[in-house]
C-alpha positions as a Markdown table, in Angstrom:
| # | Residue | x | y | z |
|---|---|---|---|---|
| 1 | Unk | -66.1 | 33.7 | 57.3 |
| 2 | Unk | -68.1 | 33.9 | 54.1 |
| 3 | Unk | -67.0 | 32.2 | 50.9 |
| 4 | Unk | -65.3 | 34.7 | 48.6 |
| 5 | Unk | -66.3 | 34.3 | 45.0 |
| 6 | Unk | -63.4 | 35.7 | 43.1 |
| 7 | Unk | -64.8 | 35.0 | 39.6 |
| 8 | Unk | -63.3 | 33.1 | 36.6 |
| 9 | Unk | -60.2 | 34.5 | 34.9 |
| 10 | Unk | -59.7 | 34.7 | 31.2 |
| 11 | Unk | -56.9 | 32.7 | 29.7 |
| 12 | Unk | -54.5 | 35.7 | 29.8 |
| 13 | Unk | -55.6 | 36.7 | 33.3 |
| 14 | Unk | -54.9 | 33.1 | 34.4 |
| 15 | Unk | -51.4 | 33.4 | 33.1 |
| 16 | Unk | -50.9 | 36.6 | 35.0 |
| 17 | Unk | -52.2 | 35.1 | 38.2 |
| 18 | Unk | -50.1 | 32.0 | 38.0 |
| 19 | Unk | -46.8 | 33.7 | 37.0 |
| 20 | Unk | -43.9 | 33.8 | 39.5 |
| 21 | Unk | -41.4 | 36.0 | 37.7 |
| 22 | Unk | -40.0 | 38.9 | 39.7 |
| 23 | Unk | -41.4 | 41.5 | 37.3 |
| 24 | Unk | -44.8 | 40.7 | 35.7 |
| 25 | Unk | -46.5 | 43.2 | 33.4 |
| 26 | Unk | -50.1 | 42.9 | 32.2 |
| 27 | Unk | -51.4 | 45.3 | 29.6 |
| 28 | Unk | -51.9 | 46.7 | 26.2 |
| 29 | Unk | -55.5 | 47.5 | 25.2 |
| 30 | Unk | -58.1 | 49.2 | 27.4 |
| 31 | Unk | -60.7 | 47.1 | 29.0 |
| 32 | Unk | -58.6 | 43.9 | 29.3 |
| 33 | Unk | -59.5 | 43.2 | 32.9 |
| 34 | Unk | -56.3 | 44.4 | 34.5 |
| 35 | Unk | -57.7 | 45.9 | 37.7 |
| 36 | Unk | -59.7 | 42.8 | 38.4 |
| 37 | Unk | -56.5 | 40.7 | 38.0 |
| 38 | Unk | -54.7 | 43.0 | 40.5 |
| 39 | Unk | -57.4 | 42.7 | 43.1 |
| 40 | Unk | -57.7 | 38.9 | 42.8 |
| 41 | Unk | -53.9 | 38.3 | 42.9 |
| 42 | Unk | -53.5 | 40.5 | 45.9 |
| 43 | Unk | -56.3 | 38.6 | 47.8 |
| 44 | Unk | -54.8 | 35.2 | 46.8 |
| 45 | Unk | -51.4 | 36.2 | 48.0 |
| 46 | Unk | -52.9 | 37.5 | 51.3 |
| 47 | Unk | -54.4 | 34.2 | 52.1 |
| 48 | Unk | -51.6 | 32.0 | 50.6 |
| 49 | Unk | -48.9 | 33.7 | 52.7 |
| 50 | Unk | -50.0 | 34.6 | 56.2 |
| 51 | Unk | -48.3 | 37.8 | 57.3 |
| 52 | Unk | -47.3 | 38.9 | 53.8 |
| 53 | Unk | -47.3 | 42.7 | 53.2 |
| 54 | Unk | -48.7 | 43.9 | 49.8 |
| 55 | Unk | -48.9 | 47.5 | 48.4 |
| 56 | Unk | -51.1 | 48.7 | 45.6 |
| 57 | Unk | -50.1 | 52.0 | 44.0 |
| 58 | Unk | -52.0 | 54.3 | 41.6 |
| 59 | Unk | -51.4 | 57.9 | 40.6 |
| 60 | Unk | -54.3 | 59.3 | 42.7 |
| 61 | Unk | -56.3 | 58.3 | 45.7 |
| 62 | Unk | -59.7 | 58.6 | 44.0 |
| 63 | Unk | -58.5 | 56.1 | 41.4 |
| 64 | Unk | -57.5 | 53.7 | 44.2 |
| 65 | Unk | -60.8 | 54.1 | 45.9 |
| 66 | Unk | -63.0 | 53.5 | 42.8 |
| 67 | Unk | -60.8 | 50.8 | 41.2 |
| 68 | Unk | -59.6 | 48.8 | 44.2 |
| 69 | Unk | -60.7 | 49.8 | 47.7 |
| 70 | Unk | -64.5 | 49.9 | 47.1 |
| 71 | Unk | -64.6 | 46.7 | 45.0 |
| 72 | Unk | -62.5 | 44.9 | 47.6 |
| 73 | Unk | -64.7 | 46.0 | 50.5 |
| 74 | Unk | -67.6 | 44.5 | 48.6 |
| 75 | Unk | -65.7 | 41.4 | 47.7 |
| 76 | Unk | -64.2 | 40.6 | 51.1 |
| 77 | Unk | -67.0 | 41.6 | 53.4 |
| 78 | Unk | -65.9 | 40.5 | 56.9 |
| 79 | Unk | -63.0 | 38.4 | 55.6 |
| 80 | Unk | -60.7 | 41.4 | 56.1 |
| 81 | Unk | -61.0 | 44.7 | 58.0 |
| 82 | Unk | -60.4 | 48.0 | 56.1 |
| 83 | Unk | -59.1 | 51.0 | 58.1 |
| 84 | Unk | -59.6 | 54.2 | 56.2 |
| 85 | Unk | -57.2 | 56.2 | 58.3 |
| 86 | Unk | -54.3 | 54.0 | 57.3 |
| 87 | Unk | -55.7 | 53.0 | 53.9 |
| 88 | Unk | -55.2 | 49.3 | 54.4 |
| 89 | Unk | -56.9 | 45.9 | 54.7 |
| 90 | Unk | -55.9 | 43.6 | 57.5 |
| 91 | Unk | -56.6 | 39.9 | 57.2 |
| 92 | Unk | -57.1 | 37.3 | 60.0 |
| 93 | Unk | -53.9 | 35.7 | 58.7 |
| 94 | Unk | -51.9 | 38.8 | 59.6 |
| 95 | Unk | -51.5 | 39.8 | 55.9 |
| 96 | Unk | -51.9 | 43.4 | 55.0 |
| 97 | Unk | -52.8 | 45.2 | 51.7 |
| 98 | Unk | -51.7 | 48.8 | 51.7 |
| 99 | Unk | -53.0 | 51.4 | 49.3 |
| 100 | Unk | -50.8 | 54.3 | 48.3 |
| 101 | Unk | -51.0 | 57.1 | 45.7 |
| 102 | Unk | -48.3 | 59.1 | 43.9 |
| 103 | Unk | -49.7 | 62.4 | 42.6 |
| 104 | Unk | -46.2 | 63.7 | 42.2 |
| 105 | Unk | -42.6 | 62.6 | 42.9 |
| 106 | Unk | -42.5 | 64.2 | 46.3 |
| 107 | Unk | -45.2 | 61.8 | 47.5 |
| 108 | Unk | -42.8 | 58.9 | 47.3 |
| 109 | Unk | -40.7 | 60.5 | 50.1 |
| 110 | Unk | -43.4 | 59.5 | 52.5 |
| 111 | Unk | -43.0 | 55.8 | 51.5 |
| 112 | Unk | -39.2 | 55.5 | 51.7 |
| 113 | Unk | -39.3 | 53.6 | 55.0 |
| 114 | Unk | -42.0 | 51.3 | 53.8 |
| 115 | Unk | -41.1 | 47.6 | 53.3 |
| 116 | Unk | -43.4 | 45.3 | 51.4 |
| 117 | Unk | -43.0 | 41.9 | 49.9 |
| 118 | Unk | -45.2 | 42.4 | 46.8 |
| 119 | Unk | -45.9 | 45.6 | 44.9 |
| 120 | Unk | -48.6 | 46.3 | 42.4 |
| 121 | Unk | -48.1 | 49.4 | 40.2 |
| 122 | Unk | -51.5 | 49.8 | 38.6 |
| 123 | Unk | -51.4 | 52.0 | 35.4 |
| 124 | Unk | -47.6 | 52.0 | 35.6 |
| 125 | Unk | -47.1 | 54.2 | 32.5 |
| 126 | Unk | -48.5 | 57.1 | 34.5 |
| 127 | Unk | -45.3 | 57.0 | 36.6 |
| 128 | Unk | -41.9 | 58.3 | 35.6 |
| 129 | Unk | -39.0 | 55.9 | 35.5 |
| 130 | Unk | -37.5 | 57.6 | 38.6 |
| 131 | Unk | -40.8 | 57.1 | 40.5 |
| 132 | Unk | -40.8 | 53.4 | 39.4 |
| 133 | Unk | -37.2 | 52.9 | 40.6 |
| 134 | Unk | -38.0 | 54.5 | 44.0 |
| 135 | Unk | -41.1 | 52.3 | 44.5 |
| 136 | Unk | -39.0 | 49.3 | 43.5 |
| 137 | Unk | -36.8 | 50.0 | 46.5 |
| 138 | Unk | -39.8 | 49.4 | 48.8 |
| 139 | Unk | -39.7 | 45.7 | 47.9 |
| 140 | Unk | -37.4 | 44.2 | 50.4 |
| 141 | Unk | -37.3 | 42.2 | 53.7 |
| 142 | Unk | -35.7 | 39.2 | 55.4 |
| 143 | Unk | -38.5 | 36.7 | 55.3 |
| 144 | Unk | -39.6 | 33.6 | 53.2 |
| 145 | Unk | -42.3 | 35.5 | 51.3 |
| 146 | Unk | -42.0 | 36.0 | 47.5 |
| 147 | Unk | -40.6 | 39.4 | 46.4 |
| 148 | Unk | -42.4 | 40.5 | 43.2 |
| 149 | Unk | -43.5 | 43.6 | 41.3 |
| 150 | Unk | -46.7 | 43.5 | 39.2 |
| 151 | Unk | -47.4 | 46.2 | 36.7 |
| 152 | Unk | -50.5 | 46.9 | 34.7 |
| 153 | Unk | -50.1 | 49.3 | 31.8 |
| 154 | Unk | -51.6 | 50.8 | 28.6 |
| 155 | Unk | -49.6 | 52.5 | 25.8 |
| 156 | Unk | -49.0 | 56.2 | 26.4 |
| 157 | Unk | -48.2 | 58.2 | 29.4 |
| 158 | Unk | -45.1 | 59.6 | 30.9 |
| 159 | Unk | -43.7 | 56.1 | 31.7 |
| 160 | Unk | -44.4 | 54.7 | 28.2 |
| 161 | Unk | -40.7 | 54.6 | 27.3 |
| 162 | Unk | -39.4 | 52.6 | 30.3 |
| 163 | Unk | -42.3 | 50.1 | 30.3 |
| 164 | Unk | -41.9 | 49.5 | 26.6 |
| 165 | Unk | -38.2 | 49.0 | 27.0 |
| 166 | Unk | -38.5 | 46.5 | 29.8 |
| 167 | Unk | -41.5 | 44.5 | 28.7 |
| 168 | Unk | -42.1 | 45.0 | 25.0 |
| 169 | Unk | -38.8 | 45.7 | 23.4 |
| 170 | Unk | -36.9 | 43.7 | 26.1 |
| 171 | Unk | -33.8 | 45.9 | 26.1 |
| 172 | Unk | -31.9 | 45.7 | 29.3 |
| 173 | Unk | -29.1 | 47.4 | 31.2 |
| 174 | Unk | -26.2 | 45.5 | 32.7 |
| 175 | Unk | -27.9 | 45.2 | 36.2 |
| 176 | Unk | -31.2 | 43.9 | 34.7 |
| 177 | Unk | -31.7 | 40.2 | 34.2 |
| 178 | Unk | -33.9 | 39.5 | 31.2 |
| 179 | Unk | -35.1 | 36.2 | 32.9 |
| 180 | Unk | -36.8 | 38.3 | 35.6 |
| 181 | Unk | -39.3 | 40.0 | 33.2 |
| 182 | Unk | -42.4 | 38.8 | 31.5 |
| 183 | Unk | -45.3 | 40.5 | 29.7 |
| 184 | Unk | -48.8 | 39.4 | 29.1 |
| 185 | Unk | -50.7 | 41.4 | 26.5 |
| 186 | Unk | -54.3 | 42.1 | 27.4 |
| 187 | Unk | -57.1 | 42.8 | 24.9 |
| 188 | Unk | -60.7 | 43.9 | 25.5 |
| 189 | Unk | -61.9 | 40.8 | 23.7 |
| 190 | Unk | -60.3 | 38.7 | 26.5 |
| 191 | Unk | -62.6 | 40.4 | 29.1 |
| 192 | Unk | -65.8 | 38.3 | 28.7 |
| 193 | Unk | -67.5 | 39.9 | 31.7 |
| 194 | Unk | -67.1 | 43.4 | 30.1 |
| 195 | Unk | -68.2 | 42.0 | 26.7 |
| 196 | Unk | -71.4 | 40.7 | 28.3 |
| 197 | Unk | -72.2 | 43.7 | 30.5 |
| 198 | Unk | -71.2 | 46.4 | 28.0 |
| 199 | Unk | -71.2 | 45.0 | 24.4 |
| 200 | Unk | -71.1 | 48.6 | 23.1 |
| 201 | Unk | -67.7 | 49.2 | 24.6 |
| 202 | Unk | -65.8 | 47.5 | 21.8 |
| 203 | Unk | -67.7 | 49.5 | 19.3 |
| 204 | Unk | -66.6 | 52.7 | 21.0 |
| 205 | Unk | -63.0 | 51.6 | 20.6 |
| 206 | Unk | -63.5 | 50.6 | 17.0 |
| 207 | Unk | -64.9 | 54.0 | 16.2 |
| 208 | Unk | -61.8 | 55.9 | 17.5 |
| 209 | Unk | -59.4 | 57.6 | 15.2 |
| 210 | Unk | -56.9 | 55.2 | 13.7 |
| 211 | Unk | -54.0 | 56.1 | 16.0 |
| 212 | Unk | -56.0 | 55.8 | 19.2 |
| 213 | Unk | -57.7 | 52.6 | 17.9 |
| 214 | Unk | -54.3 | 50.9 | 17.4 |
| 215 | Unk | -53.3 | 51.9 | 21.0 |
| 216 | Unk | -56.5 | 51.3 | 22.9 |
| 217 | Unk | -58.1 | 48.5 | 21.0 |
| 218 | Unk | -55.1 | 46.6 | 19.6 |
| 219 | Unk | -52.6 | 47.5 | 22.4 |
| 220 | Unk | -50.0 | 48.8 | 19.9 |
| 221 | Unk | -47.1 | 50.2 | 21.9 |
| 222 | Unk | -45.7 | 52.1 | 18.9 |
| 223 | Unk | -48.6 | 54.5 | 18.6 |
| 224 | Unk | -50.3 | 56.3 | 21.5 |
| 225 | Unk | -52.5 | 59.3 | 22.2 |
| 226 | Unk | -50.8 | 62.7 | 22.8 |
| 227 | Unk | -47.7 | 61.9 | 20.7 |
| 228 | Unk | -46.2 | 65.2 | 19.7 |
| 229 | Unk | -44.4 | 64.0 | 16.6 |
| 230 | Unk | -47.0 | 61.5 | 15.6 |
| 231 | Unk | -45.7 | 61.7 | 12.0 |
| 232 | Unk | -42.3 | 60.2 | 12.9 |
| 233 | Unk | -41.7 | 56.9 | 11.1 |
| 234 | Unk | -38.9 | 54.4 | 11.5 |
| 235 | Unk | -39.5 | 51.7 | 8.9 |
| 236 | Unk | -36.5 | 49.4 | 8.2 |
| 237 | Unk | -38.3 | 48.0 | 5.2 |
| 238 | Unk | -37.8 | 51.4 | 3.5 |
| 239 | Unk | -34.3 | 52.3 | 4.7 |
| 240 | Unk | -32.9 | 51.7 | 1.2 |
| 241 | Unk | -35.5 | 53.6 | -0.9 |
| 242 | Unk | -36.1 | 56.2 | 1.9 |
| 243 | Unk | -39.8 | 56.5 | 1.2 |
| 244 | Unk | -42.2 | 57.0 | 4.1 |
| 245 | Unk | -39.5 | 56.6 | 6.7 |
| 246 | Unk | -37.4 | 59.2 | 8.5 |
| 247 | Unk | -34.8 | 56.7 | 9.7 |
| 248 | Unk | -32.3 | 55.5 | 7.0 |
| 249 | Unk | -29.0 | 53.7 | 6.8 |
| 250 | Unk | -25.9 | 55.8 | 6.9 |
| 251 | Unk | -24.1 | 56.6 | 3.7 |
| 252 | Unk | -20.9 | 58.5 | 2.9 |
| 253 | Unk | -21.7 | 62.2 | 3.2 |
| 254 | Unk | -20.6 | 64.2 | 0.1 |
| 255 | Unk | -17.8 | 66.7 | 0.9 |
| 256 | Unk | -19.7 | 69.5 | -0.8 |
| 257 | Unk | -22.7 | 69.3 | 1.5 |
| 258 | Unk | -23.1 | 71.9 | 4.2 |
| 259 | Unk | -22.6 | 70.8 | 7.8 |
| 260 | Unk | -24.6 | 72.4 | 10.6 |
| 261 | Unk | -24.0 | 71.8 | 14.3 |
| 262 | Unk | -27.0 | 72.3 | 16.8 |
| 263 | Unk | -26.6 | 72.2 | 20.5 |
| 264 | Unk | -28.8 | 72.0 | 23.6 |
| 265 | Unk | -26.9 | 72.3 | 26.9 |
| 266 | Unk | -27.6 | 70.0 | 29.9 |
| 267 | Unk | -25.8 | 69.0 | 33.1 |
| 268 | Unk | -28.2 | 67.1 | 35.4 |
| 269 | Unk | -30.2 | 66.5 | 32.3 |
| 270 | Unk | -28.7 | 65.3 | 29.0 |
| 271 | Unk | -27.0 | 67.7 | 26.5 |
| 272 | Unk | -27.5 | 67.1 | 22.8 |
| 273 | Unk | -24.9 | 68.0 | 20.2 |
| 274 | Unk | -26.1 | 67.1 | 16.7 |
| 275 | Unk | -24.5 | 67.4 | 13.3 |
| 276 | Unk | -26.7 | 67.8 | 10.2 |
| 277 | Unk | -25.7 | 67.5 | 6.6 |
| 278 | Unk | -27.7 | 69.6 | 4.1 |
| 279 | Unk | -27.9 | 68.6 | 0.4 |
| 280 | Unk | -28.4 | 70.8 | -2.6 |
| 281 | Unk | -32.2 | 70.6 | -2.2 |
| 282 | Unk | -32.1 | 71.8 | 1.4 |
| 283 | Unk | -33.0 | 68.4 | 2.7 |
| 284 | Unk | -31.3 | 67.7 | 6.1 |
| 285 | Unk | -29.7 | 64.5 | 7.4 |
| 286 | Unk | -28.8 | 63.9 | 11.0 |
| 287 | Unk | -25.5 | 62.2 | 10.6 |
| 288 | Unk | -23.9 | 62.2 | 14.0 |
| 289 | Unk | -24.8 | 62.8 | 17.7 |
| 290 | Unk | -23.0 | 63.4 | 20.9 |
| 291 | Unk | -25.7 | 62.8 | 23.5 |
| 292 | Unk | -24.8 | 63.3 | 27.2 |
| 293 | Unk | -27.0 | 60.7 | 28.9 |
| 294 | Unk | -26.3 | 57.9 | 31.4 |
| 295 | Unk | -27.9 | 54.5 | 30.9 |
| 296 | Unk | -31.0 | 56.0 | 32.7 |
| 297 | Unk | -33.2 | 58.0 | 30.3 |
| 298 | Unk | -33.2 | 61.7 | 30.9 |
| 299 | Unk | -30.3 | 61.6 | 33.3 |
| 300 | Unk | -27.3 | 63.8 | 32.4 |
| 301 | Unk | -23.7 | 62.9 | 32.6 |
| 302 | Unk | -22.9 | 66.0 | 34.6 |
| 303 | Unk | -20.0 | 66.9 | 32.4 |
| 304 | Unk | -18.4 | 70.3 | 32.9 |
| 305 | Unk | -18.8 | 72.5 | 29.8 |
| 306 | Unk | -15.1 | 72.3 | 29.1 |
| 307 | Unk | -15.3 | 68.5 | 28.8 |
| 308 | Unk | -18.3 | 68.8 | 26.5 |
| 309 | Unk | -16.7 | 71.2 | 24.1 |
| 310 | Unk | -13.4 | 69.4 | 24.2 |
| 311 | Unk | -15.1 | 66.3 | 23.1 |
| 312 | Unk | -17.0 | 68.2 | 20.3 |
| 313 | Unk | -13.8 | 69.7 | 19.1 |
| 314 | Unk | -12.1 | 66.3 | 19.1 |
| 315 | Unk | -14.9 | 64.8 | 17.0 |
| 316 | Unk | -14.7 | 67.6 | 14.5 |
| 317 | Unk | -10.9 | 67.2 | 14.2 |
| 318 | Unk | -11.1 | 63.4 | 13.7 |
| 319 | Unk | -14.3 | 62.3 | 12.1 |
| 320 | Unk | -14.0 | 62.0 | 8.3 |
| 321 | Unk | -17.4 | 63.7 | 7.7 |
| 322 | Unk | -16.4 | 66.7 | 9.9 |
| 323 | Unk | -12.7 | 67.0 | 9.5 |
| 324 | Unk | -11.6 | 70.1 | 7.7 |
| 325 | Unk | -15.1 | 71.4 | 7.2 |
| 326 | Unk | -16.4 | 74.9 | 8.0 |
| 327 | Unk | -19.2 | 74.1 | 10.4 |
| 328 | Unk | -21.9 | 76.6 | 11.3 |
| 329 | Unk | -23.2 | 76.2 | 14.9 |
| 330 | Unk | -26.5 | 77.2 | 16.4 |
| 331 | Unk | -27.3 | 76.8 | 20.1 |
| 332 | Unk | -29.7 | 77.5 | 22.9 |
| 333 | Unk | -29.5 | 81.2 | 23.7 |
| 334 | Unk | -29.3 | 80.4 | 27.4 |
| 335 | Unk | -25.6 | 79.4 | 27.1 |
| 336 | Unk | -24.8 | 83.2 | 26.6 |
| 337 | Unk | -26.2 | 83.9 | 30.1 |
| 338 | Unk | -23.4 | 85.2 | 32.4 |
| 339 | Unk | -25.6 | 86.2 | 35.3 |
| 340 | Unk | -24.3 | 83.4 | 37.5 |
| 341 | Unk | -20.7 | 83.5 | 36.5 |
| 342 | Unk | -18.9 | 82.6 | 33.3 |
| 343 | Unk | -21.2 | 82.0 | 30.4 |
| 344 | Unk | -21.1 | 78.5 | 28.9 |
| 345 | Unk | -20.4 | 80.0 | 25.5 |
| 346 | Unk | -17.0 | 81.2 | 26.8 |
| 347 | Unk | -16.0 | 77.6 | 27.4 |
| 348 | Unk | -17.1 | 76.7 | 23.8 |
| 349 | Unk | -15.0 | 79.6 | 22.5 |
| 350 | Unk | -11.9 | 78.4 | 24.3 |
| 351 | Unk | -12.2 | 75.1 | 22.4 |
| 352 | Unk | -12.9 | 76.9 | 19.1 |
| 353 | Unk | -16.4 | 75.5 | 19.0 |
| 354 | Unk | -18.4 | 78.4 | 17.7 |
| 355 | Unk | -22.1 | 79.0 | 17.8 |
| 356 | Unk | -24.6 | 81.7 | 16.9 |
| 357 | Unk | -27.7 | 82.2 | 19.1 |
| 358 | Unk | -30.6 | 80.0 | 18.1 |
| 359 | Unk | -34.1 | 81.3 | 17.5 |
| 360 | Unk | -35.8 | 80.1 | 20.6 |
| 361 | Unk | -39.4 | 80.7 | 19.6 |
| 362 | Unk | -41.1 | 77.4 | 20.6 |
| 363 | Unk | -44.3 | 77.2 | 18.6 |
| 364 | Unk | -42.8 | 78.4 | 15.3 |
| 365 | Unk | -39.8 | 76.2 | 15.9 |
| 366 | Unk | -42.0 | 73.1 | 16.4 |
| 367 | Unk | -43.9 | 74.0 | 13.2 |
| 368 | Unk | -40.6 | 74.0 | 11.3 |
| 369 | Unk | -39.8 | 70.6 | 12.7 |
| 370 | Unk | -43.2 | 69.4 | 11.6 |
| 371 | Unk | -42.7 | 70.9 | 8.1 |
| 372 | Unk | -39.4 | 69.0 | 7.7 |
| 373 | Unk | -41.0 | 65.7 | 8.9 |
| 374 | Unk | -43.9 | 66.0 | 6.5 |
| 375 | Unk | -43.8 | 63.5 | 3.6 |
| 376 | Unk | -44.4 | 64.8 | 0.0 |
| 377 | Unk | -46.5 | 62.9 | -2.5 |
| 378 | Unk | -43.6 | 60.6 | -3.2 |
| 379 | Unk | -43.1 | 59.8 | 0.5 |
| 380 | Unk | -39.9 | 61.9 | 0.9 |
| 381 | Unk | -39.5 | 64.2 | 4.0 |
| 382 | Unk | -37.2 | 67.1 | 4.3 |
| 383 | Unk | -35.2 | 65.5 | 7.2 |
| 384 | Unk | -33.7 | 62.1 | 7.7 |
| 385 | Unk | -32.0 | 60.5 | 10.6 |
| 386 | Unk | -29.1 | 58.0 | 10.3 |
| 387 | Unk | -30.1 | 54.9 | 12.2 |
| 388 | Unk | -26.9 | 55.2 | 14.2 |
| 389 | Unk | -28.3 | 58.3 | 15.9 |
| 390 | Unk | -30.0 | 56.3 | 18.7 |
| 391 | Unk | -30.9 | 59.1 | 21.1 |
| 392 | Unk | -32.9 | 61.0 | 18.4 |
| 393 | Unk | -34.7 | 57.9 | 17.3 |
| 394 | Unk | -35.5 | 56.9 | 20.9 |
| 395 | Unk | -36.7 | 60.2 | 22.3 |
| 396 | Unk | -38.4 | 62.0 | 19.4 |
| 397 | Unk | -41.5 | 59.6 | 19.1 |
| 398 | Unk | -42.0 | 59.5 | 22.9 |
| 399 | Unk | -42.5 | 63.2 | 23.4 |
| 400 | Unk | -46.1 | 64.3 | 24.3 |
| 401 | Unk | -48.2 | 67.4 | 24.2 |
| 402 | Unk | -48.2 | 69.8 | 27.1 |
| 403 | Unk | -51.3 | 69.7 | 29.3 |
| 404 | Unk | -50.9 | 73.5 | 29.8 |
| 405 | Unk | -50.2 | 74.7 | 26.3 |
| 406 | Unk | -51.7 | 72.4 | 23.6 |
| 407 | Unk | -49.4 | 73.8 | 20.9 |
| 408 | Unk | -46.2 | 73.0 | 22.9 |
| 409 | Unk | -44.7 | 69.8 | 24.1 |
| 410 | Unk | -44.3 | 68.6 | 27.7 |
| 411 | Unk | -41.0 | 70.1 | 28.9 |
| 412 | Unk | -40.8 | 67.6 | 31.8 |
| 413 | Unk | -39.9 | 64.8 | 29.3 |
| 414 | Unk | -36.7 | 64.0 | 27.5 |
| 415 | Unk | -36.9 | 66.9 | 25.0 |
| 416 | Unk | -33.2 | 67.8 | 24.7 |
| 417 | Unk | -32.6 | 66.4 | 21.2 |
| 418 | Unk | -36.0 | 67.9 | 20.2 |
| 419 | Unk | -34.8 | 71.3 | 21.3 |
| 420 | Unk | -31.6 | 70.9 | 19.4 |
| 421 | Unk | -33.6 | 69.9 | 16.3 |
| 422 | Unk | -35.8 | 73.0 | 16.8 |
| 423 | Unk | -32.7 | 75.3 | 16.8 |
| 424 | Unk | -31.5 | 73.7 | 13.6 |
| 425 | Unk | -34.9 | 73.9 | 11.9 |
| 426 | Unk | -35.3 | 77.6 | 12.8 |
| 427 | Unk | -31.8 | 78.3 | 11.4 |
| 428 | Unk | -32.9 | 77.0 | 8.0 |
| 429 | Unk | -36.7 | 77.5 | 7.8 |
| 430 | Unk | -38.7 | 76.0 | 5.0 |
| 431 | Unk | -42.2 | 76.6 | 3.7 |
| 432 | Unk | -44.9 | 74.0 | 4.5 |
| 433 | Unk | -45.8 | 71.6 | 1.8 |
| 434 | Unk | -49.1 | 72.5 | 0.1 |
| 435 | Unk | -51.9 | 70.1 | 0.5 |
| 436 | Unk | -52.5 | 68.0 | -2.5 |
| 437 | Unk | -55.8 | 68.9 | -4.3 |
| 438 | Unk | -58.0 | 66.2 | -5.6 |
| 439 | Unk | -57.8 | 65.7 | -9.3 |
| 440 | Unk | -61.0 | 66.9 | -11.1 |
| 441 | Unk | -62.5 | 65.2 | -14.0 |
| 442 | Unk | -62.2 | 66.8 | -17.4 |
| 443 | Unk | -65.9 | 66.3 | -17.9 |
| 444 | Unk | -67.4 | 68.4 | -15.1 |
| 445 | Unk | -71.2 | 68.3 | -15.3 |
| 446 | Unk | -71.6 | 69.3 | -11.6 |
| 447 | Unk | -69.3 | 72.3 | -12.0 |
| 448 | Unk | -66.9 | 70.9 | -9.5 |
| 449 | Unk | -64.1 | 73.1 | -10.9 |
| 450 | Unk | -65.4 | 76.0 | -8.7 |
| 451 | Unk | -64.0 | 74.2 | -5.7 |
| 452 | Unk | -60.5 | 73.7 | -7.1 |
| 453 | Unk | -58.9 | 76.2 | -4.7 |
| 454 | Unk | -60.1 | 74.2 | -1.7 |
| 455 | Unk | -58.4 | 71.1 | -0.1 |
| 456 | Unk | -60.7 | 68.5 | 1.3 |
């Protein structure tokens, strides 16, 4: 057998390779040497534990072939046998490395009977949380081998939210042990091999627009490409002065302010009922939410409509900001649909929770949301969110653009509060803020005043 030259890891790659936590994530910036680390760790495990079973997953097979299969064939030579029909390497030790892709959720059905000891999810943010959970179930077996899941990841993608929650924000559910999780941030500057072979790569990243630069060069998980509401800001340092932040601390809502209730229905997916207070200037404040979601993002409570509207009615009877108020309601027009039995609106009416049909135009509705989120010259938007409205604050910045309609958002994501926000915004439309013109000098020798009607 030939000697296998694996190469020398960077300091961060070394930490990743040596770690023994159950869930190990490696990622952040692009070009940090994540794929190399996956290949090397898989090979080391295959030789260290004879008979171990390893699986490497990516979204598509061409990505697997170019990033892992072909490089491993070159690296291993005759040290392992690759069988293309089964997409696996077999080692003389009896160890196996499987390669599987997941173009869509239905692909996972083919792997439900698969048992592996170690799982690598390469580019894990390209997977949904449901896909991640289903792949996790493949890691099982009664044997002495370690049971681990390795993830590589960059900011962005459909799985951004759950990866950020687990490994960056470290917010865990009751059945998740924080001690099981570790995250190593990778940066392109750690990848000495790339820096030597392609010194222009970092310059390409440095020349990107600011938002992409933060995500791809600096590994910033709070900013990523494709973000639909990229203007959304949650800055605790400005909760008190309310400048250049949309999230603020709650305050006692004046009784004379108008209250609007917006609603987006959901059963298997979450429902969102939202109460907005509107001041004398037309500025809106999201003051309360009833969001029908389990501990799993984008999973509904499956409440019957009667239970939903009973709870809404109770809150409006008991909460001091809502009690005794005349509340205007606006909702998704689909709740008036009676083609498959009783319309959902009939349940609302029984509980004296009244709505008018919301304007469901999507693109104009999103523009109204953008108009309200825009900051004026003093840093004041036309909509604020109390920091107690957790579902709004969690979901709004995670939504991404549709790959089909570039003016719309991706409806496969957790867009239920966003839809409710849209119905509210369309019920009280505002004009966009004019762009600020540059101030012109009083002394105008170049006749610049002729451009005063243009913004630039």
